[in-house]
NUDO-393679 format. One record per residue (C-alpha): residue number from 1; y, x, z; chain. Coordinates in pm, 1 decimal, always signed. Each point is the difference from the previous one (the first is absolute). Example, Ala and Ser with C-alpha at 12.3 -4.5 7.8 and 13.67 -1.06 7.14 Angstrom:
<atoms>
ATOM   tinu         c2         c1         c3   mimar
ATOM      1     -450.0    +1230.0     +780.0       A
ATOM      2     +344.0     +137.0      -66.0       A
</atoms>
This chain:
<atoms>
ATOM   tinu         c2         c1         c3   mimar
ATOM      1    -2505.3    +1506.3     -448.8       A
ATOM      2      +85.2     -196.9     +309.9       A
ATOM      3     +298.2     -231.9     -107.4       A
ATOM      4     +158.0      +77.3     +307.9       A
ATOM      5     -178.8     +287.6     +161.5       A
ATOM      6      -21.4      -54.9     +377.6       A
ATOM      7     -288.5     +246.0      +19.9       A
ATOM      8     +222.6     +278.9      -96.1       A
ATOM      9     +218.7      -96.0     +271.7       A
ATOM     10     -211.5      -34.7     +228.7       A
ATOM     11     -157.1     +364.9      -43.9       A
ATOM     12     +342.5     +142.7      +12.4       A
ATOM     13      +49.3     -223.2     +323.3       A
ATOM     14     -316.2      +63.4     +139.4       A
ATOM     15      +46.7     +205.3     +294.6       A
ATOM     16     +221.0     -186.9     +160.5       A
ATOM     17     -141.1     -373.5      -94.2       A
ATOM     18     -330.2      +87.0     +130.1       A
ATOM     19      +90.4     +145.7     +317.5       A
ATOM     20     +272.5     -266.6      +70.9       A
ATOM     21     -341.4     -245.6      -62.7       A
ATOM     22     -195.7     +227.5     +233.5       A
ATOM     23     +257.4      -17.1     +285.7       A
ATOM     24       -1.0     -370.5      -22.4       A
ATOM     25     -334.2      -48.4      -28.7       A
ATOM     26      -17.2     +206.8     +317.5       A
ATOM     27     +218.1     -198.7     +185.6       A
ATOM     28     -106.3     -365.5     -115.0       A
ATOM     29     +370.9     -155.1      +10.2       A
ATOM     30      -97.1     -131.0     -340.3       A
ATOM     31     +276.7     -290.0      +38.3       A
ATOM     32     +363.6      +69.4     +137.0       A
ATOM     33      -61.4     +382.1      +57.4       A
ATOM     34     +290.2     +235.7      +12.7       A
ATOM     35      -65.1     +130.2     -393.4       A
ATOM     36     +118.1     -395.3      -85.7       A
ATOM     37     +332.4      +48.3     +224.6       A
ATOM     38      +43.8     +390.2     -131.0       A
ATOM     39      -18.5      -97.7     -389.5       A
ATOM     40     +210.4     -303.0      +50.2       A
ATOM     41     +295.5     +232.2     +176.9       A
ATOM     42      -40.5     +244.3     -274.8       A
ATOM     43      -18.2     -294.6     -305.6       A
ATOM     44     +329.7     -185.6     +149.7       A
ATOM     45     +137.0     +342.7      +26.6       A
ATOM     46      -50.2      +88.3     -341.4       A
ATOM     47     +137.4     -311.2     -152.0       A
ATOM     48     +278.1       +5.9     +222.6       A
ATOM     49      -76.9     -322.4     +180.9       A
ATOM     50      +31.9       +6.1     +374.0       A
ATOM     51     -330.2     -210.4      +40.2       A
ATOM     52     -316.6      -22.4     -191.9       A
ATOM     53     -295.5     -241.1      +60.1       A
ATOM     54     -356.8      +66.4     -131.6       A
ATOM     55     -220.1     -299.7      -82.8       A
ATOM     56     -340.7      -40.4     -152.2       A
ATOM     57     +118.2      -15.5     -360.1       A
ATOM     58     +285.7      -58.1     -275.9       A
ATOM     59      -46.9     -339.4      -21.0       A
ATOM     60      -20.4     -121.5     +365.2       A
ATOM     61     +352.1     +231.4      +71.3       A
ATOM     62     +149.7     -216.7     -254.7       A
ATOM     63     -158.3     -332.4     +197.4       A
ATOM     64     +123.7     +143.8     +332.7       A
ATOM     65     +360.6       -2.6     -197.3       A
ATOM     66       -6.8     -323.8     -121.4       A
ATOM     67     -139.7     -145.2     +333.4       A
ATOM     68     +253.5     +157.9     +226.5       A
ATOM     69     +263.3     -126.4     -257.3       A
ATOM     70      -79.9     -304.6      +11.7       A
ATOM     71      -40.3      -88.4     -350.1       A
ATOM     72     -261.1     -291.6     -114.2       A
ATOM     73      +50.9     -355.2     -129.3       A
ATOM     74     +265.8      -54.6     -167.4       A
ATOM     75     +140.5     +339.3      -60.3       A
ATOM     76      -36.2     +227.3     -343.3       A
ATOM     77      -47.3     +310.7      -29.4       A
ATOM     78     +117.3     +189.2     -286.5       A
ATOM     79     -271.5     +293.3     -141.8       A
ATOM     80      -27.8     +204.3     -323.1       A
ATOM     81     -259.9     -148.4     -245.4       A
ATOM     82     -161.9     +329.3      -47.3       A
ATOM     83     -141.2     +135.4     +320.9       A
ATOM     84     -334.0      -64.7     +223.8       A
ATOM     85      -52.8     -385.3     +126.7       A
ATOM     86      +40.8     +164.1     +378.6       A
ATOM     87     +372.9      +21.5      -51.1       A
ATOM     88      +27.7     -390.0      +39.8       A
ATOM     89     -308.8      -72.5      +69.9       A
ATOM     90       +4.2       -6.9     +358.4       A
ATOM     91     +351.1     -193.2      -14.4       A
ATOM     92     -175.9     -257.7     -199.5       A
ATOM     93     -277.0      -28.8     +318.5       A
ATOM     94     +292.2     -140.1     +188.1       A
ATOM     95     +108.7     -236.8     -207.9       A
ATOM     96     +241.1     +177.8     -179.4       A
ATOM     97      +49.7      -74.4     -394.9       A
ATOM     98      +36.8     +348.4     -228.8       A
ATOM     99     +278.1       +3.9     -271.8       A
ATOM    100     -133.6     +223.8     -219.9       A
ATOM    101     +318.9     +274.5     -180.5       A
ATOM    102      -25.0     +202.8     -304.3       A
ATOM    103      -40.1     +338.4       -0.3       A
ATOM    104     +256.2     +271.0     -141.8       A
ATOM    105     -178.0     +114.2     -351.6       A
ATOM    106      +76.3     +363.6      +70.4       A
ATOM    107      -44.3      +79.2     +412.3       A
ATOM    108     -256.5     -260.4       -4.6       A
ATOM    109     +147.8     -157.4     +347.2       A
ATOM    110     +176.8     -311.1     +102.7       A
ATOM    111     +319.4      -67.2     -224.3       A
ATOM    112     +285.0      -75.8     +170.4       A
ATOM    113      +90.5     -250.6     -272.4       A
ATOM    114     -305.7     -213.3      +44.3       A
ATOM    115      +34.3      -18.6     +294.8       A
ATOM    116     +323.2     -155.0      +96.2       A
ATOM    117      -53.3     -246.9     -283.7       A
ATOM    118     -320.3      -66.8     +121.3       A
ATOM    119     +201.7      -73.1     +332.4       A
ATOM    120     +230.0     -200.3     -121.3       A
ATOM    121     -254.8     -211.4     -201.7       A
ATOM    122     -202.8      -45.4     +362.5       A
ATOM    123     +361.0      -92.5     +166.9       A
ATOM    124     +104.9     -270.9     -282.2       A
ATOM    125     -373.0     -207.9       +1.1       A
ATOM    126      +95.7      -18.1     +371.0       A
ATOM    127     -390.7      +22.1     +111.3       A
ATOM    128      -90.0     +299.4     +133.4       A
ATOM    129     +189.8     +195.2     +246.4       A
ATOM    130     +135.4     +376.2     -116.9       A
ATOM    131     -183.0     +209.5     +269.2       A
ATOM    132      -81.1     +374.6      -92.2       A
ATOM    133      -57.7     +260.5     -329.2       A
ATOM    134     -273.2     +198.5      +99.8       A
ATOM    135      +45.3     +323.8     -241.2       A
ATOM    136     -244.9     +243.3     -118.0       A
ATOM    137      +28.5     +379.8      -84.3       A
ATOM    138     -252.7      -38.0     -334.6       A
ATOM    139     -216.8     +254.5      -39.5       A
ATOM    140     +255.8     +228.9     +213.1       A
ATOM    141     +298.9      -82.7     -151.7       A
ATOM    142     +272.4     -119.3     +246.0       A
ATOM    143     +140.8     -353.9      -56.2       A
ATOM    144     +391.6       -9.7      -49.6       A
ATOM    145     +102.8      -41.9     +358.6       A
ATOM    146     +347.5      +16.8      -44.3       A
ATOM    147      -17.0     -309.7     -237.8       A
ATOM    148     -243.5     -213.8     +177.7       A
ATOM    149     +119.1      +87.4     +370.2       A
ATOM    150     +373.1     -158.7     -168.6       A
ATOM    151     -167.8     -292.1     -145.2       A
ATOM    152     -214.1      -49.3     +318.0       A
ATOM    153     +353.9      +11.3     +202.8       A
ATOM    154     +174.5     -222.3     -206.4       A
ATOM    155     -274.6     -299.4       -5.3       A
ATOM    156     -117.6      +74.5     +370.7       A
ATOM    157     -345.0     +119.5      -18.0       A
ATOM    158     -263.4     +210.2     +111.2       A
ATOM    159      -49.1     +348.9     -154.4       A
ATOM    160     -338.9     +119.7      +23.9       A
ATOM    161     -102.6     +291.8     -157.4       A
ATOM    162     -361.9      +50.7     -118.9       A
ATOM    163      -79.5     +358.6      +26.9       A
ATOM    164     -366.7      +37.5      -84.5       A
ATOM    165      +11.0     +212.2     -267.1       A
ATOM    166     +325.5     +155.8     +106.1       A
ATOM    167       +1.9     +215.5     +319.2       A
ATOM    168     +104.4     +365.7     -100.3       A
ATOM    169     +213.5     -175.0     -219.9       A
ATOM    170     +397.6      +54.8       +8.3       A
ATOM    171     +273.0     -242.9      -69.4       A
ATOM    172     +359.3     +204.7      -57.6       A
ATOM    173      -92.5     +204.5     +303.4       A
ATOM    174     -205.2     -224.6     +253.6       A
ATOM    175     -373.1      -53.5      -33.3       A
ATOM    176     -176.9     -300.6      -87.0       A
ATOM    177      -76.0     -229.8     +321.2       A
ATOM    178     +335.3      +62.5     +114.8       A
ATOM    179     +151.3     -316.0     -190.5       A
ATOM    180      +55.5     -359.6      +50.6       A
ATOM    181      +33.9     -225.3     +302.1       A
ATOM    182     -371.1     +128.2      +45.3       A
ATOM    183     -250.9     +223.5     -185.4       A
ATOM    184     -387.7       -7.3      -36.0       A
ATOM    185     -241.8     +256.3     -154.4       A
ATOM    186     -373.1      +75.9      -52.4       A
ATOM    187     -243.9     +246.6      +72.2       A
ATOM    188     -256.1     -103.3     -283.3       A
ATOM    189     -149.9     +332.0      -34.8       A
ATOM    190     +106.3       -9.6     -391.1       A
ATOM    191     +369.6      +17.6     +141.3       A
ATOM    192     +195.3     +291.3       +7.6       A
ATOM    193      -28.2      +31.1     +404.7       A
ATOM    194     -367.7     -157.7      +33.3       A
ATOM    195     -284.2      -19.2     +228.2       A
ATOM    196     -354.3      -45.3      +39.3       A
ATOM    197      -13.8     -348.7      -13.4       A
ATOM    198     +245.1     -279.3      +33.1       A
ATOM    199     +298.9      +19.4     +186.0       A
ATOM    200     +412.3     -125.4      -20.5       A
ATOM    201     +357.5      +45.3     +197.7       A
ATOM    202     +282.7     -138.3      +60.3       A
ATOM    203     +370.7     +162.9      +74.6       A
ATOM    204     +132.3     -198.8     +295.4       A
ATOM    205     -133.2      -26.8     +372.8       A
ATOM    206      +20.4     -391.7      -25.2       A
ATOM    207     -341.7      -48.0     -125.9       A
ATOM    208     -240.3     +192.7     +302.9       A
ATOM    209      -54.8     -347.0     +172.7       A
ATOM    210      -99.8     -171.0     -346.5       A
ATOM    211     -245.5     +246.2      -97.8       A
ATOM    212     -166.4      -30.2     +319.2       A
ATOM    213      -49.9     -371.0      +26.3       A
ATOM    214     +306.6      -61.0      +72.4       A
ATOM    215      -14.4     +164.5     +351.6       A
ATOM    216     +285.5       +3.0     +270.3       A
ATOM    217     +135.9     +243.8     +259.4       A
ATOM    218     -297.0      -97.8     +250.2       A
ATOM    219     -285.6     +180.6     -254.3       A
ATOM    220     -215.0     -169.8     -242.6       A
ATOM    221      -89.6     -262.2     +201.5       A
ATOM    222     +329.4     -111.9      +21.2       A
ATOM    223      +41.6     -156.3     -359.8       A
ATOM    224     +360.3     -160.9      -67.1       A
ATOM    225      -43.5      -31.6     -354.6       A
ATOM    226     -202.4      -75.5     -270.4       A
ATOM    227     -124.9     +382.9     -160.9       A
ATOM    228     -241.3     +149.1     -204.4       A
ATOM    229     -272.7     +256.3     +131.5       A
ATOM    230     +117.5     +324.2     -225.1       A
ATOM    231       +4.2     +331.2      +89.6       A
ATOM    232      -45.8     +332.1     -143.3       A
ATOM    233     -279.1     +170.0     +106.3       A
ATOM    234      +59.5     +335.5     +170.3       A
ATOM    235     -287.9     +197.9     -227.0       A
ATOM    236     +265.5     -107.8     -305.8       A
ATOM    237     +299.4     +144.3     +178.0       A
ATOM    238     -181.2     +268.7      +57.7       A
ATOM    239      -80.1      +11.6     -327.8       A
ATOM    240     +377.2      -36.0     -100.4       A
ATOM    241     +166.3     +256.9     +187.0       A
ATOM    242     -130.7     +300.7     -212.2       A
ATOM    243     +138.6     -184.0     -313.4       A
ATOM    244     +334.8      -89.5     +155.5       A
ATOM    245       +8.5     +322.7      +43.5       A
ATOM    246      -14.7     +112.4     -340.3       A
ATOM    247     +124.7     -290.0     -211.4       A
ATOM    248     +369.8     +100.5     -103.3       A
ATOM    249     -206.9     +312.1     -122.0       A
ATOM    250     -220.4     -253.4     -182.1       A
ATOM    251     +291.4     -186.9      -87.3       A
ATOM    252      +71.9     +334.6     -195.4       A
ATOM    253     -274.3      +53.6     -137.8       A
ATOM    254       -6.9     -355.1     -179.2       A
ATOM    255     +353.9      +47.4     -146.7       A
ATOM    256     -168.5     +333.6     -192.1       A
ATOM    257     -298.6     -248.8     -167.7       A
ATOM    258     +236.9     -254.2      -67.0       A
ATOM    259     +222.3     +254.1     -195.4       A
ATOM    260     -286.4      +99.3     -159.5       A
ATOM    261      -81.8     -319.8     -111.9       A
ATOM    262     +346.5      -98.0      -90.8       A
ATOM    263       -4.0     +278.4     -204.3       A
ATOM    264     -289.7      -51.9     -193.7       A
ATOM    265      +89.4     -367.1      -49.6       A
ATOM    266     +369.7      -99.7      -71.8       A
ATOM    267      +56.9     -158.5     -319.6       A
ATOM    268     -334.7      -77.3      -16.1       A
ATOM    269      -60.0     -248.3     +279.0       A
ATOM    270     +212.8     -218.7     +196.3       A
ATOM    271      +26.6     +223.1     +308.2       A
ATOM    272      +74.0      -53.9     +377.4       A
ATOM    273     +398.0       +2.6      +98.0       A
ATOM    274     +114.4      +91.6     +311.6       A
ATOM    275     +256.8     -140.0     +113.5       A
ATOM    276     +352.4     +237.6      +35.2       A
ATOM    277       +0.8     +188.9     +335.2       A
ATOM    278     -350.1      -65.7      +82.7       A
ATOM    279     -332.1     +202.1      +27.4       A
ATOM    280     -326.1     -233.1      -52.3       A
ATOM    281     -287.8      +53.4     +159.2       A
ATOM    282     -222.4      -92.4     -290.0       A
ATOM    283     -282.4     -145.7     +170.9       A
ATOM    284     -110.7      -86.5     -344.5       A
ATOM    285     +134.3     +124.6     -379.5       A
ATOM    286      -46.5     -255.5     -237.5       A
ATOM    287     +192.4      -45.4     -327.1       A
ATOM    288       +4.4     -273.4     -236.0       A
ATOM    289     -122.0      +30.3     -384.3       A
ATOM    290     +116.7     -152.8     -255.4       A
ATOM    291     -202.7     -336.3      +37.8       A
ATOM    292     -353.0      -66.2     +146.9       A
ATOM    293     -168.4      +93.4     -354.5       A
ATOM    294     +139.4     +376.8      +12.6       A
ATOM    295      -70.5      -32.1     +437.6       A
ATOM    296     -390.9      -68.1      -97.5       A
ATOM    297       -8.1     +274.9     -238.6       A
ATOM    298     +121.2     +216.6     +269.9       A
ATOM    299     -260.7     -123.5     +230.0       A
ATOM    300     -325.9      +17.1     -188.0       A
ATOM    301     +129.8     +418.8      -46.3       A
ATOM    302      +80.8      +39.0     +335.5       A
ATOM    303     -327.2     -176.1      +73.5       A
ATOM    304     -206.6     +171.1     -236.6       A
ATOM    305     +155.2     +326.3     +119.6       A
ATOM    306     -146.9      -68.1     +325.6       A
ATOM    307     +363.2      -22.3     +157.9       A
ATOM    308      +52.1     -281.5     +222.2       A
ATOM    309     +304.8     -288.5      -60.5       A
ATOM    310     +105.9     -294.1     +160.2       A
ATOM    311     +242.4     -301.6     -122.6       A
ATOM    312     +221.6       -0.8     +316.4       A
ATOM    313      +37.3     -346.5      -22.6       A
ATOM    314     -125.2     -217.7     -231.8       A
ATOM    315     +161.5     -328.6      +81.2       A
ATOM    316     +338.3     -124.6      +55.9       A
ATOM    317      -21.2     -185.4     +343.9       A
ATOM    318     +143.9     -307.0      -88.2       A
ATOM    319     -282.0      -51.4     -239.1       A
ATOM    320     -339.6      +21.0     +283.3       A
ATOM    321     -185.1     -270.9     +118.2       A
ATOM    322     +145.0      +53.1     +348.1       A
ATOM    323     +326.3     -128.6     -134.6       A
ATOM    324      -87.1     -268.3     -224.5       A
ATOM    325     +157.4     -230.6      -59.6       A
ATOM    326     +278.2     +237.4      -10.6       A
ATOM    327     +278.5      -87.6     -298.2       A
ATOM    328      -83.2     +204.5     -337.5       A
ATOM    329     +307.1     +129.4      -64.3       A
ATOM    330      -67.7     +343.7     -135.6       A
ATOM    331     +135.6     +311.7     +176.4       A
ATOM    332      +76.8     +243.5     -333.7       A
ATOM    333      -30.0     +265.1     +144.5       A
ATOM    334     -270.9      +28.2     +276.9       A
ATOM    335     -234.7     -173.3     -260.1       A
ATOM    336      +73.6     +270.3     -209.8       A
ATOM    337     -110.5     +273.3     +225.7       A
ATOM    338     -325.7     -194.7      +61.4       A
ATOM    339      -73.7      +33.4     -384.0       A
ATOM    340     +124.3     +351.7       +6.5       A
ATOM    341      -81.4     +206.4     +277.7       A
ATOM    342     -246.4     +208.5      +71.1       A
ATOM    343      -80.1     +301.6     +266.4       A
ATOM    344      -81.2     +351.3      -21.8       A
ATOM    345     -139.5     +253.6     +242.6       A
ATOM    346     +254.5     +100.7     +302.2       A
ATOM    347      +22.9     +152.0     +267.5       A
ATOM    348     +123.3     +313.9     +163.6       A
ATOM    349     -337.0     +189.9      -28.4       A
ATOM    350      -38.1     -102.2     -420.7       A
ATOM    351     -137.3     +331.1     -191.0       A
ATOM    352     +193.3     +135.5     -295.7       A
ATOM    353     -277.5      +17.1     -113.7       A
ATOM    354      -76.6     -411.4      +55.7       A
ATOM    355     +326.0      -79.4     -112.6       A
ATOM    356      +27.8     +206.3     -297.6       A
ATOM    357     -341.8     -165.8      -56.7       A
ATOM    358     +199.1     -365.7      +63.4       A
ATOM    359     +299.9      +92.0     -207.5       A
ATOM    360     -229.5     +106.9     -298.9       A
ATOM    361     -191.3     -290.8      -20.5       A
ATOM    362     +260.3     -247.9      +21.9       A
ATOM    363     +222.0     +162.9     -251.5       A
ATOM    364     -287.8      -14.2     -300.2       A
ATOM    365      +58.0     -377.1      +29.8       A
ATOM    366     +319.0      -38.1      -22.7       A
</atoms>
């Protein structure tokens, strides 16, 4: 059993993917081929943005944003304590300071109440300048953008949507990737829209210079700013064009599989709560056990049955060595999530037989 069955997805789309790859190989336009422009145009239209600029990976996408807005030394960037380090790591590389906020206990997303409290604390201390908030669509569940946007406008902060896990999800009728002052995403293979390597995108026109060594209007040797070398390979665009065409179909399949898990585990484990009016991309399906002991029993039983599992993620960001010494204040919801979360096999192509085996194995330990 696969945790995320990319092989089954490939089999379903093999004809189109293989044809695109063969055409690109024959044409030998491996960087900047026409498929990249086609993919950018179609993804921008899908998300509802005017522009989409692809790049080398999701971390680069965020770094390009931080660079473009001049975020650096003395700036505070507010981030949920439960996310992957890439959400804030590029800001730190540019000299900014992360300020970690708690998550909501049910959606696992950035808690607007905790965010505002931390903004006020930074303002009162007076050492850092509040500059930006990075909101993560955690596990594919859209963050509460109405509330976050209001807070950012109140304090004059840049709102960045990290939609790495949220491509295909929607918030009150709008697709993830269309929120905030600027949005980014990742095409890591396990994402809802993944390539066969690394890739990412920023939904703005601003970054076309920054992603190619800061090139100017006269071409790549007319460098008008310091930038990066971060481009999406043509082959990756060729892989993702067929995937984008069926993304909404796969999102619907994800809803059906999530509903089966909901029905099986309701009242027995803490299940992911989707914000009202939203559709989750279900990049992962993670539940919370009542404590670490119960989680370990479940993971042991799954391993014994040859069922893959994942702790996603095991550690709040503020306790990582990379951020030491960070204030020791525990953010209780993030800490509880880290202690109790576990993910079960999930993808649009998870068979009912395999899902039944997962459900049966987990239920036996509850």
